[in-house]
C-alpha positions in Angstrom: -29.6 1.0 11.1 -29.9 2.6 14.5 -27.2 4.7 16.0 -26.6 2.1 18.7 -26.0 -0.7 16.2 -23.6 1.6 14.3 -21.7 2.3 17.5 -21.5 -1.4 18.3 -20.3 -2.2 14.8 -17.6 0.5 15.0 -16.7 -0.7 18.5 -16.2 -4.2 17.1 -14.1 -2.8 14.2 -11.9 -0.9 16.7 -11.4 -4.0 18.8 -10.5 -6.1 15.7 -8.0 -3.4 14.5 -6.4 -3.2 17.9 -6.0 -7.0 18.0 -4.4 -7.0 14.6 -2.0 -4.2 15.6 -1.0 -6.3 18.6 -0.4 -9.3 16.4 1.7 -7.3 13.9 3.8 -5.8 16.8 4.4 -9.3 18.1 5.5 -10.5 14.7 7.8 -7.4 14.5 9.4 -8.2 17.8 10.0 -11.8 16.7 11.7 -10.5 13.5 13.8 -8.1 15.4 14.9 -10.7 17.8 15.8 -13.1 15.0 17.9 -10.4 13.2 19.7 -9.7 16.5 20.4 -13.5 16.9 21.6 -13.8 13.3 23.9 -10.8 13.7 25.4 -12.3 16.8 26.0 -15.7 15.1 27.7 -14.2 12.1 31.5 -14.7 11.7 32.6 -13.2 8.4 36.2 -14.4 9.0 35.0 -18.0 8.9 32.6 -17.3 6.1 29.5 -17.6 8.3 27.0 -14.9 7.2 23.3 -14.5 7.1 22.9 -11.4 5.0 20.1 -12.7 2.9 18.1 -13.8 6.0 18.8 -10.6 7.8 17.7 -8.5 4.7 14.5 -10.5 4.3 13.7 -10.1 8.0 14.4 -6.3 7.8 12.1 -6.1 4.8 9.4 -8.0 6.7 9.9 -5.6 9.6 9.3 -2.6 7.3 6.2 -4.2 5.9 4.8 -4.9 9.4 5.6 -1.3 10.3 3.6 -0.1 7.3 0.7 -2.3 8.2 0.7 -1.0 11.7 0.7 2.6 10.5 -2.2 1.9 8.1 -4.2 0.3 10.9 -3.5 3.2 13.2 -4.9 5.6 10.6 -8.1 3.4 10.3 -8.4 3.4 14.1 -8.1 7.2 14.3 -10.7 7.6 11.5 -13.1 5.2 13.4 -12.5 7.0 16.7 -13.1 10.4 15.2 -16.5 9.4 13.9 -17.7 8.3 17.3 
């Protein structure tokens, strides 16, 4: 494999990783907005709570954050080999 084709392959990988990071960040923003909405709709005095949904969304947000961190490490590794 020539050095040019290796660089093109790494370039494509970097582009793919950057797109995936963007997608995860968008999902994270959606989850955060949903948590905020649910917190505003809660009324414990009337028995209206969404603690299970909020917890699930917060867990999802943590998972997405971890995925983003992992992808950023991959991105740094690819960029350092260029």
